[in-house]
C-alpha positions as a Markdown table, in Angstrom:
| # | Residue | x | y | z |
|---|---|---|---|---|
| 1 | Unk | 46.8 | 11.1 | 6.8 |
| 2 | Unk | 48.6 | 7.8 | 7.7 |
| 3 | Unk | 46.8 | 4.9 | 6.2 |
| 4 | Unk | 45.4 | 3.5 | 9.6 |
| 5 | Unk | 44.2 | 7.1 | 11.1 |
| 6 | Unk | 42.6 | 7.4 | 7.1 |
| 7 | Unk | 40.9 | 3.7 | 7.7 |
| 8 | Unk | 39.5 | 4.6 | 11.5 |
| 9 | Unk | 38.0 | 7.7 | 10.4 |
| 10 | Unk | 36.4 | 6.2 | 7.5 |
| 11 | Unk | 35.1 | 3.5 | 10.7 |
| 12 | Unk | 34.0 | 5.9 | 12.6 |
| 13 | Unk | 31.9 | 7.3 | 9.4 |
| 14 | Unk | 30.4 | 4.3 | 9.0 |
| 15 | Unk | 29.0 | 4.1 | 12.3 |
| 16 | Unk | 27.7 | 7.5 | 12.1 |
| 17 | Unk | 25.8 | 6.5 | 8.9 |
| 18 | Unk | 24.1 | 3.4 | 10.5 |
| 19 | Unk | 23.4 | 5.1 | 13.8 |
| 20 | Unk | 21.5 | 7.9 | 11.3 |
| 21 | Unk | 19.6 | 5.0 | 9.3 |
| 22 | Unk | 18.5 | 3.6 | 12.6 |
| 23 | Unk | 17.2 | 7.0 | 14.0 |
| 24 | Unk | 15.5 | 7.7 | 10.6 |
| 25 | Unk | 14.1 | 4.2 | 11.0 |
| 26 | Unk | 12.5 | 4.5 | 14.6 |
| 27 | Unk | 11.1 | 7.8 | 13.3 |
| 28 | Unk | 9.6 | 6.8 | 10.2 |
| 29 | Unk | 6.8 | 5.5 | 12.5 |
| 30 | Unk | 7.1 | 5.9 | 16.5 |
| 31 | Unk | 5.4 | 3.2 | 18.5 |
| 32 | Unk | 2.4 | 4.0 | 20.4 |
| 33 | Unk | 4.4 | 3.4 | 23.6 |
| 34 | Unk | 6.3 | 7.0 | 23.3 |
| 35 | Unk | 3.0 | 8.4 | 24.6 |
| 36 | Unk | 2.7 | 6.8 | 28.0 |
| 37 | Unk | 2.9 | 9.8 | 30.7 |
| 38 | Unk | 1.2 | 12.5 | 31.1 |
| 39 | Unk | -1.8 | 10.8 | 32.3 |
| 40 | Unk | -1.6 | 8.6 | 29.7 |
| 41 | Unk | -1.3 | 4.7 | 31.0 |
| 42 | Unk | -0.4 | 1.4 | 29.4 |
| 43 | Unk | -4.0 | 0.4 | 29.5 |
| 44 | Unk | -5.3 | 3.1 | 28.0 |
| 45 | Unk | -2.4 | 2.3 | 25.0 |
| 46 | Unk | -3.9 | -1.2 | 24.9 |
| 47 | Unk | -7.5 | 0.0 | 24.1 |
| 48 | Unk | -5.7 | 2.0 | 21.1 |
| 49 | Unk | -3.8 | -1.0 | 19.7 |
| 50 | Unk | -6.9 | -3.0 | 19.7 |
| 51 | Unk | -8.5 | -0.9 | 17.1 |
| 52 | Unk | -5.6 | -0.9 | 15.3 |
| 53 | Unk | -3.8 | 2.8 | 16.4 |
| 54 | Unk | -0.4 | 1.2 | 16.6 |
| 55 | Unk | 1.6 | 4.3 | 16.1 |
| 56 | Unk | 2.3 | 7.9 | 17.1 |
| 57 | Unk | 1.0 | 8.8 | 13.8 |
| 58 | Unk | -2.1 | 6.9 | 13.6 |
| 59 | Unk | -3.4 | 8.7 | 16.7 |
| 60 | Unk | -2.3 | 12.4 | 15.5 |
| 61 | Unk | -4.2 | 11.3 | 12.1 |
| 62 | Unk | -7.5 | 9.6 | 13.8 |
| 63 | Unk | -10.6 | 12.3 | 14.6 |
| 64 | Unk | -11.4 | 13.3 | 18.2 |
| 65 | Unk | -15.1 | 11.2 | 16.5 |
| 66 | Unk | -13.5 | 8.2 | 16.4 |
| 67 | Unk | -11.1 | 8.2 | 19.8 |
| 68 | Unk | -14.2 | 8.4 | 22.1 |
| 69 | Unk | -15.8 | 5.7 | 20.0 |
| 70 | Unk | -13.3 | 3.5 | 21.7 |
| 71 | Unk | -14.4 | 1.9 | 24.9 |
| 72 | Unk | -12.8 | 3.5 | 27.8 |
| 73 | Unk | -11.6 | 6.7 | 26.0 |
| 74 | Unk | -13.2 | 9.7 | 27.6 |
| 75 | Unk | -13.1 | 13.5 | 25.6 |
| 76 | Unk | -10.7 | 14.6 | 28.2 |
| 77 | Unk | -8.5 | 11.0 | 27.5 |
| 78 | Unk | -8.8 | 12.1 | 23.9 |
| 79 | Unk | -7.7 | 15.4 | 23.9 |
| 80 | Unk | -5.0 | 14.8 | 25.7 |
| 81 | Unk | -3.4 | 11.6 | 23.6 |
| 82 | Unk | -4.0 | 14.4 | 20.2 |
| 83 | Unk | -2.3 | 16.6 | 22.3 |
| 84 | Unk | 0.6 | 14.4 | 22.8 |
| 85 | Unk | 0.7 | 13.2 | 19.6 |
| 86 | Unk | 0.8 | 16.3 | 18.0 |
| 87 | Unk | 3.6 | 17.1 | 20.0 |
| 88 | Unk | 5.7 | 14.4 | 18.2 |
| 89 | Unk | 4.3 | 14.2 | 14.9 |
| 90 | Unk | 4.3 | 17.3 | 12.8 |
| 91 | Unk | 1.5 | 18.5 | 11.0 |
| 92 | Unk | 2.0 | 21.5 | 10.0 |
| 93 | Unk | 3.1 | 23.5 | 6.9 |
| 94 | Unk | 6.0 | 22.7 | 4.9 |
| 95 | Unk | 7.8 | 24.2 | 2.6 |
| 96 | Unk | 7.4 | 22.8 | -1.1 |
| 97 | Unk | 11.7 | 22.3 | -1.4 |
| 98 | Unk | 11.2 | 20.4 | 1.6 |
| 99 | Unk | 8.1 | 18.0 | -0.5 |
| 100 | Unk | 10.2 | 17.8 | -3.3 |
| 101 | Unk | 13.3 | 16.7 | -1.0 |
| 102 | Unk | 10.7 | 14.2 | 0.4 |
| 103 | Unk | 9.6 | 13.0 | -2.7 |
| 104 | Unk | 13.0 | 12.3 | -4.1 |
| 105 | Unk | 13.7 | 9.6 | -1.4 |
| 106 | Unk | 10.5 | 7.9 | -2.0 |
| 107 | Unk | 11.4 | 4.1 | -2.9 |
| 108 | Unk | 9.3 | 2.5 | -6.4 |
| 109 | Unk | 9.0 | -1.5 | -6.8 |
| 110 | Unk | 10.1 | -2.7 | -9.9 |
| 111 | Unk | 7.3 | -4.8 | -12.1 |
| 112 | Unk | 9.7 | -7.4 | -13.6 |
| 113 | Unk | 8.9 | -5.7 | -17.0 |
| 114 | Unk | 11.3 | -2.6 | -18.4 |
| 115 | Unk | 8.8 | -1.4 | -20.2 |
| 116 | Unk | 6.2 | -1.2 | -17.7 |
| 117 | Unk | 8.6 | 0.4 | -15.2 |
| 118 | Unk | 9.6 | 3.0 | -17.7 |
| 119 | Unk | 5.2 | 3.8 | -17.8 |
| 120 | Unk | 5.8 | 4.2 | -14.3 |
| 121 | Unk | 8.8 | 6.3 | -13.6 |
| 122 | Unk | 10.0 | 3.0 | -11.8 |
| 123 | Unk | 7.7 | 1.2 | -10.7 |
| 124 | Unk | 4.6 | 0.9 | -8.0 |
| 125 | Unk | 5.0 | 3.6 | -5.6 |
| 126 | Unk | 5.5 | 3.7 | -2.3 |
| 127 | Unk | 3.3 | 5.8 | 0.2 |
| 128 | Unk | 0.1 | 5.9 | -2.2 |
| 129 | Unk | -2.8 | 3.5 | -3.5 |
| 130 | Unk | -2.2 | 2.6 | -6.5 |
| 131 | Unk | -5.4 | 0.7 | -8.7 |
| 132 | Unk | -5.3 | -1.5 | -11.1 |
| 133 | Unk | -8.9 | -2.0 | -12.6 |
| 134 | Unk | -10.0 | -4.0 | -16.1 |
| 135 | Unk | -12.2 | -6.8 | -17.2 |
| 136 | Unk | -11.1 | -10.8 | -15.9 |
| 137 | Unk | -7.7 | -12.4 | -17.0 |
| 138 | Unk | -6.0 | -8.7 | -18.0 |
| 139 | Unk | -3.0 | -9.6 | -15.2 |
| 140 | Unk | -4.3 | -7.3 | -12.4 |
| 141 | Unk | -3.7 | -10.5 | -9.9 |
| 142 | Unk | -0.4 | -11.6 | -11.9 |
| 143 | Unk | 1.1 | -8.0 | -11.1 |
| 144 | Unk | 0.1 | -8.3 | -7.4 |
| 145 | Unk | 2.2 | -11.8 | -7.2 |
| 146 | Unk | 5.1 | -10.4 | -8.6 |
| 147 | Unk | 5.2 | -7.5 | -6.3 |
| 148 | Unk | 5.1 | -10.0 | -3.7 |
| 149 | Unk | 8.5 | -11.1 | -5.0 |
| 150 | Unk | 9.9 | -7.9 | -6.0 |
| 151 | Unk | 9.4 | -6.2 | -2.8 |
| 152 | Unk | 11.6 | -8.5 | -0.8 |
| 153 | Unk | 14.2 | -7.7 | -3.0 |
| 154 | Unk | 17.2 | -5.4 | -2.7 |
| 155 | Unk | 16.7 | -1.5 | -3.9 |
| 156 | Unk | 19.4 | -1.9 | -6.2 |
| 157 | Unk | 17.1 | -4.7 | -7.8 |
| 158 | Unk | 14.2 | -2.6 | -8.0 |
| 159 | Unk | 12.6 | -4.0 | -4.6 |
| 160 | Unk | 11.3 | -2.5 | -1.4 |
| 161 | Unk | 13.6 | -4.6 | 1.4 |
| 162 | Unk | 10.4 | -5.7 | 2.9 |
| 163 | Unk | 7.9 | -8.4 | 3.7 |
| 164 | Unk | 4.6 | -8.3 | 1.7 |
| 165 | Unk | 1.0 | -8.5 | 2.9 |
| 166 | Unk | -1.6 | -10.1 | 0.6 |
| 167 | Unk | -5.9 | -9.3 | 1.4 |
| 168 | Unk | -7.3 | -11.9 | -0.4 |
| 169 | Unk | -11.2 | -11.7 | -1.4 |
| 170 | Unk | -11.5 | -13.9 | -4.2 |
| 171 | Unk | -9.4 | -16.7 | -3.3 |
| 172 | Unk | -6.7 | -16.0 | -6.4 |
| 173 | Unk | -3.8 | -16.0 | -4.4 |
| 174 | Unk | -2.2 | -18.9 | -5.4 |
| 175 | Unk | 1.8 | -19.9 | -3.8 |
| 176 | Unk | 3.0 | -21.6 | -6.5 |
| 177 | Unk | 2.9 | -18.9 | -8.7 |
| 178 | Unk | 5.2 | -17.4 | -5.8 |
| 179 | Unk | 7.8 | -20.1 | -5.8 |
| 180 | Unk | 7.9 | -20.1 | -9.7 |
| 181 | Unk | 8.6 | -16.1 | -10.3 |
| 182 | Unk | 11.4 | -16.2 | -7.0 |
| 183 | Unk | 13.3 | -18.6 | -9.0 |
| 184 | Unk | 13.5 | -16.3 | -11.6 |
| 185 | Unk | 15.0 | -14.3 | -9.4 |
| 186 | Unk | 17.9 | -16.5 | -7.6 |
| 187 | Unk | 15.1 | -16.7 | -4.8 |
| 188 | Unk | 14.1 | -20.1 | -1.9 |
| 189 | Unk | 10.5 | -20.1 | -3.2 |
| 190 | Unk | 10.1 | -21.1 | 0.7 |
| 191 | Unk | 11.8 | -18.0 | 2.3 |
| 192 | Unk | 9.6 | -15.8 | 0.3 |
| 193 | Unk | 6.7 | -17.6 | 1.1 |
| 194 | Unk | 7.4 | -17.2 | 4.5 |
| 195 | Unk | 7.5 | -13.6 | 3.8 |
| 196 | Unk | 4.5 | -12.9 | 2.9 |
| 197 | Unk | 1.6 | -12.6 | 5.2 |
| 198 | Unk | -1.7 | -13.8 | 3.7 |
| 199 | Unk | -5.3 | -13.3 | 4.8 |
| 200 | Unk | -8.4 | -14.3 | 3.1 |
| 201 | Unk | -11.5 | -11.9 | 3.5 |
| 202 | Unk | -14.6 | -13.7 | 3.5 |
| 203 | Unk | -17.3 | -10.5 | 4.0 |
| 204 | Unk | -16.4 | -6.3 | 4.1 |
| 205 | Unk | -16.6 | -6.3 | 8.1 |
| 206 | Unk | -14.0 | -8.7 | 7.9 |
| 207 | Unk | -12.1 | -7.0 | 5.6 |
| 208 | Unk | -11.8 | -3.9 | 7.6 |
| 209 | Unk | -10.9 | -5.9 | 10.7 |
| 210 | Unk | -8.2 | -7.2 | 8.9 |
| 211 | Unk | -6.5 | -3.6 | 8.5 |
| 212 | Unk | -6.4 | -3.2 | 12.0 |
| 213 | Unk | -4.3 | -6.2 | 12.4 |
| 214 | Unk | -2.1 | -5.5 | 8.9 |
| 215 | Unk | -1.3 | -2.3 | 11.4 |
| 216 | Unk | -0.2 | -4.1 | 14.2 |
| 217 | Unk | 2.2 | -6.5 | 12.1 |
| 218 | Unk | 3.7 | -3.5 | 10.4 |
| 219 | Unk | 5.0 | -1.8 | 13.3 |
| 220 | Unk | 6.5 | -4.8 | 14.5 |
| 221 | Unk | 8.2 | -6.0 | 11.1 |
| 222 | Unk | 9.2 | -4.0 | 8.1 |
| 223 | Unk | 6.6 | -4.6 | 5.2 |
| 224 | Unk | 6.7 | -2.5 | 1.6 |
| 225 | Unk | 3.9 | -3.5 | 0.4 |
| 226 | Unk | 0.1 | -4.1 | 0.4 |
| 227 | Unk | -2.6 | -5.7 | -1.4 |
| 228 | Unk | -6.1 | -6.2 | -1.9 |
| 229 | Unk | -7.5 | -8.0 | -4.3 |
| 230 | Unk | -9.9 | -7.2 | -5.1 |
| 231 | Unk | -10.3 | -4.3 | -2.7 |
| 232 | Unk | -14.7 | -4.0 | -3.9 |
| 233 | Unk | -15.5 | -7.8 | -4.7 |
| 234 | Unk | -17.1 | -7.9 | -1.0 |
| 235 | Unk | -18.8 | -4.5 | -1.1 |
| 236 | Unk | -20.8 | -5.4 | -4.5 |
| 237 | Unk | -21.8 | -9.0 | -2.5 |
| 238 | Unk | -22.6 | -7.6 | 0.7 |
| 239 | Unk | -24.5 | -4.2 | -0.2 |
| 240 | Unk | -27.4 | -4.8 | -3.2 |
| 241 | Unk | -29.8 | -2.6 | -4.7 |
| 242 | Unk | -29.6 | 1.5 | -5.1 |
| 243 | Unk | -31.5 | 1.5 | -1.6 |
| 244 | Unk | -28.1 | 0.6 | 0.0 |
| 245 | Unk | -25.8 | 2.3 | -2.7 |
| 246 | Unk | -25.3 | 4.6 | 0.1 |
| 247 | Unk | -23.9 | 2.9 | 2.8 |
| 248 | Unk | -21.9 | 0.6 | 0.5 |
| 249 | Unk | -19.8 | 3.9 | -0.8 |
| 250 | Unk | -19.8 | 5.2 | 3.0 |
| 251 | Unk | -18.3 | 1.9 | 4.1 |
| 252 | Unk | -15.8 | 1.8 | 1.3 |
| 253 | Unk | -14.7 | 5.1 | 1.6 |
| 254 | Unk | -14.0 | 3.9 | 5.4 |
| 255 | Unk | -11.8 | 1.3 | 4.4 |
| 256 | Unk | -9.9 | 3.1 | 1.5 |
| 257 | Unk | -9.1 | 6.1 | 4.2 |
| 258 | Unk | -7.2 | 3.4 | 6.3 |
| 259 | Unk | -5.4 | 1.7 | 3.7 |
| 260 | Unk | -4.6 | 5.7 | 3.2 |
| 261 | Unk | -3.5 | 5.8 | 6.6 |
| 262 | Unk | -1.5 | 2.6 | 6.2 |
| 263 | Unk | 0.7 | 3.9 | 3.3 |
| 264 | Unk | 1.3 | 7.4 | 5.0 |
| 265 | Unk | 2.4 | 5.4 | 8.6 |
| 266 | Unk | 4.6 | 2.6 | 7.4 |
| 267 | Unk | 5.2 | 3.8 | 3.9 |
| 268 | Unk | 3.9 | 1.1 | 2.1 |
| 269 | Unk | 3.4 | 0.6 | -1.4 |
| 270 | Unk | -0.8 | -0.1 | -1.4 |
| 271 | Unk | -2.1 | -1.9 | -4.2 |
| 272 | Unk | -5.6 | -2.6 | -4.7 |
| 273 | Unk | -7.1 | -4.1 | -7.6 |
| 274 | Unk | -10.9 | -3.2 | -8.8 |
| 275 | Unk | -13.6 | -4.7 | -10.9 |
| 276 | Unk | -15.3 | -3.2 | -13.8 |
| 277 | Unk | -18.9 | -2.4 | -14.4 |
| 278 | Unk | -20.6 | -1.9 | -18.2 |
| 279 | Unk | -22.0 | 1.7 | -18.6 |
| 280 | Unk | -25.4 | 2.2 | -19.4 |
| 281 | Unk | -26.0 | 5.7 | -19.2 |
| 282 | Unk | -25.5 | 6.3 | -22.8 |
| 283 | Unk | -21.7 | 7.8 | -22.0 |
| 284 | Unk | -19.9 | 5.1 | -23.4 |
| 285 | Unk | -21.7 | 6.3 | -26.7 |
| 286 | Unk | -19.3 | 9.3 | -27.2 |
| 287 | Unk | -16.4 | 8.6 | -24.7 |
| 288 | Unk | -15.6 | 5.4 | -26.7 |
| 289 | Unk | -15.3 | 3.4 | -23.3 |
| 290 | Unk | -17.5 | 0.8 | -22.8 |
| 291 | Unk | -17.1 | 0.0 | -18.7 |
| 292 | Unk | -15.7 | 1.8 | -15.9 |
| 293 | Unk | -14.3 | 0.8 | -12.6 |
| 294 | Unk | -16.7 | 0.3 | -9.7 |
| 295 | Unk | -16.7 | 2.4 | -6.6 |
| 296 | Unk | -17.5 | 5.9 | -8.3 |
| 297 | Unk | -16.0 | 9.3 | -6.8 |
| 298 | Unk | -15.0 | 7.9 | -3.7 |
| 299 | Unk | -12.8 | 5.2 | -5.6 |
| 300 | Unk | -11.6 | 7.5 | -7.6 |
| 301 | Unk | -10.1 | 10.5 | -5.2 |
| 302 | Unk | -8.8 | 7.3 | -2.9 |
| 303 | Unk | -6.7 | 5.7 | -5.3 |
| 304 | Unk | -3.6 | 8.2 | -6.2 |
| 305 | Unk | -2.5 | 6.9 | -9.7 |
| 306 | Unk | -4.8 | 4.3 | -11.5 |
| 307 | Unk | -4.3 | 2.0 | -14.1 |
| 308 | Unk | -6.5 | 0.9 | -16.8 |
| 309 | Unk | -5.6 | -3.4 | -17.8 |
| 310 | Unk | -6.5 | -4.7 | -20.8 |
| 311 | Unk | -5.8 | -7.9 | -22.9 |
| 312 | Unk | -3.6 | -7.9 | -25.9 |
| 313 | Unk | -2.1 | -11.1 | -28.3 |
| 314 | Unk | -1.5 | -14.1 | -26.8 |
| 315 | Unk | 0.0 | -14.1 | -23.5 |
| 316 | Unk | 0.4 | -9.9 | -23.4 |
| 317 | Unk | -1.2 | -7.1 | -21.4 |
| 318 | Unk | -1.5 | -4.0 | -21.7 |
| 319 | Unk | -1.8 | -1.2 | -19.3 |
| 320 | Unk | -2.3 | 2.4 | -19.1 |
| 321 | Unk | -2.2 | 5.1 | -17.0 |
| 322 | Unk | -5.7 | 6.2 | -16.3 |
| 323 | Unk | -5.4 | 9.1 | -13.7 |
| 324 | Unk | -2.1 | 10.0 | -12.1 |
| 325 | Unk | -0.8 | 13.6 | -10.6 |
| 326 | Unk | 2.7 | 12.8 | -11.6 |
| 327 | Unk | 2.9 | 10.2 | -14.8 |
| 328 | Unk | 1.5 | 11.4 | -18.4 |
| 329 | Unk | -0.7 | 9.9 | -20.0 |
| 330 | Unk | 0.5 | 6.7 | -22.1 |
| 331 | Unk | 0.5 | 2.8 | -22.3 |
| 332 | Unk | 3.0 | -0.1 | -22.1 |
| 333 | Unk | 2.7 | -3.4 | -23.1 |
| 334 | Unk | 3.7 | -6.6 | -21.1 |
| 335 | Unk | 4.0 | -10.3 | -20.8 |
| 336 | Unk | 2.3 | -13.3 | -18.9 |
| 337 | Unk | 5.2 | -15.7 | -18.3 |
| 338 | Unk | 5.6 | -18.9 | -16.4 |
| 339 | Unk | 7.9 | -16.9 | -14.6 |
| 340 | Unk | 6.2 | -14.0 | -14.0 |
| 341 | Unk | 5.5 | -10.7 | -15.2 |
| 342 | Unk | 8.3 | -9.5 | -18.4 |
| 343 | Unk | 8.4 | -7.4 | -21.6 |
| 344 | Unk | 6.9 | -8.8 | -24.4 |
| 345 | Unk | 8.8 | -10.4 | -27.0 |
| 346 | Unk | 7.2 | -9.2 | -30.3 |
């Protein structure tokens, strides 16, 4: 084949690949505007956007019970919305091989520590919820700051090529820490900070409303990470005593369900931190664990992967696989340095 013909053929292939990639990105989350027509108006769609339903998938995944609670959405309208959404979003059975191929395409965001990445099979998985729990000063927030930088790196460097979103409930987000980590990777601290959307949540209701804004922002821009540090703090303070325990768990469950919906819709890695509480039921005497994560079974079932954090010697910390559907039991030691998370030197 002549050189010019081969070159032209290669250019066509590149263009085809770019077009295919663009189609895949569009299919990743269809904007809710795709539902307009067939009796569904733009006014109807604006009502959905106001409560955080910004994609076709969000409508398809929503229950009819929830849709009719939206002001201006009648029961027949809810039926119409779901019917149109289900035409665009496949929600039936697929083969195990199809699922296997999808799993192979999952992006994992690195941590900056080779040992920790090895434990996590490459890093924090996108499209699912990972929970970090442990006492104070065990490295939970430090890992969150590290991920805010790592998620912006190219895929070849263990990144996610997307922005980060950070919901802070404890007032521990520190921009200067982000700048120090960014410099380690030769990035501009200001540019990295510009790609982090940060919000301080002041109560559990505000925390829930922020997820509605998160959906709207993710529909407009490419995000690869959502952090909630911590997910349970405000629930502990807003609900007190056993009399409010049931209400707290219901509200927490709804919040975690919204997080999973965002992970499913936008393919972001959702990372939440959690506090621990001392066991007082006598089980610790036999289990060997004196503290357990807050949230009970609601938190346990919502988190895909649960990581237990504890202190090591000096600046070292230990991460243990507490629960995971695919990762084997094990633990890794890492260090907290001035440049972020790294491997322990000992």
